[in-house]
C-alpha positions as CSV (number, residue, x, y, z in Angstrom):
1,M,2.9,9.6,-8.7
2,P,4.4,6.5,-6.9
3,R,2.2,3.5,-6.6
4,F,2.2,1.2,-3.6
5,L,0.8,-2.3,-3.0
6,V,-0.5,-2.3,0.6
7,S,-1.4,-5.6,2.3
8,G,-2.2,-6.3,5.9
9,S,-4.1,-8.1,8.5
10,S,-6.8,-6.9,10.9
11,T,-6.8,-7.3,14.7
12,L,-9.9,-8.7,16.4
13,E,-11.0,-5.1,16.9
14,G,-10.6,-4.3,13.2
15,V,-12.5,-7.4,12.2
16,K,-15.4,-6.4,14.5
17,A,-15.5,-2.9,13.0
18,L,-15.4,-4.4,9.4
19,T,-18.2,-6.8,10.2
20,K,-20.3,-4.0,11.6
21,E,-19.6,-1.4,8.8
22,G,-19.2,-3.7,5.8
23,G,-16.7,-3.8,2.9
24,T,-18.0,-1.0,0.8
25,A,-17.9,1.4,3.8
26,R,-14.3,0.4,4.5
27,R,-13.4,1.0,0.8
28,R,-15.1,4.4,0.9
29,A,-13.2,5.3,4.1
30,V,-9.8,4.3,2.6
31,Q,-10.6,6.1,-0.6
32,Q,-11.4,9.4,1.3
33,W,-8.2,8.9,3.4
34,C,-6.0,8.5,0.3
35,E,-7.6,11.5,-1.3
36,G,-6.9,13.5,1.9
37,L,-3.2,12.6,1.5
38,G,-3.2,13.9,-2.0
39,G,-3.4,10.4,-3.6
40,R,-5.8,8.0,-5.0
41,L,-7.1,4.5,-4.1
42,E,-6.9,2.4,-7.3
43,S,-8.3,-0.8,-5.8
44,L,-9.1,-2.6,-2.6
45,Y,-9.8,-6.3,-2.1
46,F,-10.4,-8.4,0.9
47,A,-8.7,-11.8,1.1
48,F,-8.4,-15.1,3.0
49,G,-5.2,-16.2,4.5
50,E,-2.2,-14.4,5.9
51,N,-3.5,-11.0,4.7
52,D,-7.0,-9.9,5.2
53,F,-6.9,-7.2,2.6
54,C,-4.7,-5.7,-0.2
55,C,-5.0,-2.5,-2.1
56,I,-3.1,-0.3,-4.5
57,H,-2.6,3.4,-3.5
58,D,-1.2,6.2,-5.6
59,L,0.5,8.6,-3.2
60,P,2.5,11.8,-3.9
61,D,5.8,10.5,-2.5
62,T,7.5,8.0,-0.2
63,A,7.3,10.4,2.8
64,T,3.5,10.4,2.4
65,A,3.5,6.6,2.2
66,A,5.6,6.5,5.4
67,A,3.1,8.7,7.1
68,A,0.3,6.5,5.9
69,Y,2.1,3.4,7.2
70,L,2.7,5.0,10.6
71,F,-0.8,6.2,10.9
72,S,-2.2,2.8,10.0
73,H,-0.2,1.1,12.7
74,S,-1.1,3.8,15.3
75,L,-4.8,2.9,15.0
76,G,-4.2,-0.5,16.5
77,V,-6.7,-2.2,14.2
78,V,-4.4,-3.3,11.3
79,K,-0.9,-4.2,10.6
80,V,0.2,-3.3,7.1
81,S,3.1,-3.5,4.7
82,Y,3.9,-1.2,1.8
83,V,5.7,-2.3,-1.4
84,V,6.7,0.3,-4.0
85,L,5.4,-0.8,-7.4
86,I,7.5,-0.2,-10.5
87,T,6.1,0.1,-14.0
88,P,7.7,-1.8,-16.9
89,E,8.9,1.6,-18.2
90,E,10.5,2.5,-14.9
91,M,12.2,-1.0,-14.9
92,D,13.5,-0.3,-18.4
93,A,15.1,3.0,-17.1
94,A,16.5,1.1,-14.1
95,C,18.0,-1.6,-16.3
96,R,19.7,1.1,-18.4
97,K,21.2,2.7,-15.3
98,A,22.3,-0.6,-13.8
99,G,24.3,-1.8,-16.8
100,G,27.7,-0.2,-16.0
101,Y,28.5,-1.9,-12.7
102,P,31.5,-4.4,-13.0
103,L,31.0,-7.7,-11.3
104,P,33.3,-8.5,-8.4
105,G,36.3,-10.5,-9.5
106,A,35.6,-9.9,-13.1
């Protein structure tokens, strides 16, 4: 199952909701949402700085991740970015596949 690093920032409305509900309630809601998509929430952290939160989701496929991205933005309380995470073993496989491309001008 593909794994995604999700980071984002909350709007003022999102911060107000978080302040009212608390962090563990937000984690529970995100966990239930991921499970409803057929995935799993591995971790969720709140942060200072450019991003207010980051989490790691396991989702069934990239179409599901795209749906999650669109839904998240449609709420109007967060802006998120999704990054596909690659395991070391997947990188090994990618390196083996990438080895045959000739360099330009070589």
